[in-house]
C-alpha positions as MATLAB code, in Angstrom:
seq = 'MKLDETPGYALCRIARKVHYQIDLIFKEEGMTVEQWVALKTISENQPLIEKTPNTVKSLAERLEKKNFIKRTPDPSDHRNLILTVTEKGQKFTEEYSALDEKANDALTSSLTKKEMEELARLLDKIEKNL';
ca = [
       6.430   17.736  -12.772;
       4.183   17.202  -15.784;
       0.910   15.385  -15.212;
       1.884   12.390  -17.340;
       5.058   11.965  -15.264;
       3.226   11.532  -11.959;
       2.727    8.040  -10.490;
      -0.992    8.613   -9.956;
      -1.553    9.541  -13.579;
       0.519    6.570  -14.789;
      -1.502    4.180  -12.604;
      -4.793    5.635  -13.892;
      -3.637    5.442  -17.512;
      -2.602    1.807  -17.105;
      -5.814    0.957  -15.223;
      -7.905    2.409  -18.088;
      -6.011    0.315  -20.636;
      -6.396   -2.854  -18.550;
     -10.096   -2.112  -18.044;
     -10.530   -1.690  -21.799;
      -8.746   -4.979  -22.584;
     -10.743   -6.965  -20.054;
     -13.955   -5.246  -21.131;
     -13.443   -6.664  -24.633;
     -13.434  -10.194  -23.177;
     -16.711   -9.828  -21.299;
     -18.615   -7.498  -23.628;
     -19.656  -10.406  -25.874;
     -21.332  -12.002  -22.864;
     -23.215   -8.821  -21.978;
     -21.193   -8.421  -18.808;
     -19.289   -5.369  -17.625;
     -15.894   -5.469  -15.945;
     -17.574   -4.343  -12.711;
     -20.014   -7.256  -12.896;
     -17.158   -9.684  -13.609;
     -15.136   -8.441  -10.645;
     -18.208   -8.718   -8.411;
     -18.990  -12.258   -9.619;
     -15.388  -13.379   -9.226;
     -15.198  -11.798   -5.764;
     -18.437  -13.455   -4.640;
     -17.264  -16.817   -6.021;
     -14.120  -16.488   -3.880;
     -16.234  -15.688   -0.781;
     -14.577  -12.296   -0.475;
     -16.336   -9.066    0.535;
     -17.159   -6.502   -2.136;
     -14.883   -3.797   -0.809;
     -14.705   -0.195   -1.950;
     -18.290   -0.325   -3.189;
     -21.209    1.672   -1.882;
     -24.281   -0.268   -0.702;
     -26.220    1.031   -3.725;
     -23.495   -0.167   -6.105;
     -23.452   -3.609   -4.487;
     -27.251   -3.778   -4.727;
     -27.198   -2.804   -8.399;
     -24.453   -5.300   -9.248;
     -26.238   -8.055   -7.329;
     -29.535   -7.343   -9.110;
     -27.873   -7.531  -12.526;
     -25.999  -10.723  -11.705;
     -29.145  -12.298  -10.281;
     -31.103  -11.438  -13.466;
     -28.441  -13.316  -15.418;
     -28.831  -16.240  -12.988;
     -25.167  -15.980  -11.935;
     -25.904  -15.411   -8.249;
     -28.681  -15.909   -5.734;
     -29.551  -13.366   -3.032;
     -30.991  -14.645    0.233;
     -31.707  -12.760    3.462;
     -29.071  -13.071    6.165;
     -30.792  -14.924    9.042;
     -28.674  -13.089   11.620;
     -29.408   -9.626   10.173;
     -32.310   -9.243    7.745;
     -30.970   -5.903    6.554;
     -28.176   -7.813    4.811;
     -28.221  -10.297    1.971;
     -26.093  -13.372    1.454;
     -24.807  -13.582   -2.124;
     -24.045  -17.051   -3.451;
     -22.923  -18.111   -6.902;
     -25.289  -20.358   -8.852;
     -24.156  -23.347  -10.891;
     -24.376  -21.199  -14.038;
     -22.321  -18.484  -12.348;
     -19.717  -21.015  -11.210;
     -19.339  -22.428  -14.726;
     -19.026  -18.924  -16.160;
     -16.458  -17.982  -13.526;
     -14.363  -21.079  -14.205;
     -14.428  -20.538  -17.972;
     -13.739  -16.823  -17.918;
     -11.160  -16.900  -15.132;
      -8.784  -18.509  -17.627;
      -9.376  -15.673  -20.106;
      -8.936  -13.093  -17.358;
      -5.652  -14.726  -16.312;
      -4.489  -14.779  -19.932;
      -5.174  -11.030  -20.231;
      -3.277  -10.372  -16.997;
      -0.386  -12.574  -18.130;
      -0.163  -10.572  -21.368;
      -0.078   -7.385  -19.311;
       3.011   -8.504  -17.423;
       4.674  -10.698  -20.061;
       7.697   -8.415  -20.385;
       8.479   -8.593  -16.650;
      10.708  -11.137  -14.968;
       9.538  -12.999  -11.884;
      11.712  -10.745   -9.735;
      10.255   -7.617  -11.393;
       6.728   -8.966  -10.803;
       7.495   -9.444   -7.116;
       8.948   -5.942   -6.912;
       5.950   -4.460   -8.738;
       3.556   -6.218   -6.359;
       5.551   -4.977   -3.372;
       5.599   -1.391   -4.636;
       1.903   -1.338   -5.530;
       1.077   -2.709   -2.092;
       3.231   -0.012   -0.501;
       1.484    2.708   -2.530;
      -1.958    1.324   -1.639;
      -1.118    1.431    2.068;
      -0.541    5.191    1.693;
      -4.154    5.670    0.624;
];
């Protein structure tokens, strides 16, 4: 099988294109896709998964410098920090979530609802293999 016919290569190729499209949205604001995903994740009170502690620290420092989040020590474990979104970060998240959704809608605009459900099911199944 040729490389460009493998599922892994296809997923990587698509992920690069999506990353590029979303990067164009946030570049004007001086924000990277990684920073956007971190901010959005924090605003949804979700853990920053699949990130090393150093990556989380770096992302948090950058977002704090932009006044999008606040870092406070965790009272139950001072080795950890609690990340909370500031008012500025919340406003940014609300505004740019709509643009992010629009980019994702464009990505899947040629799929029916049934195809979207099937795609989600298949991607979930693939992820569980990892």
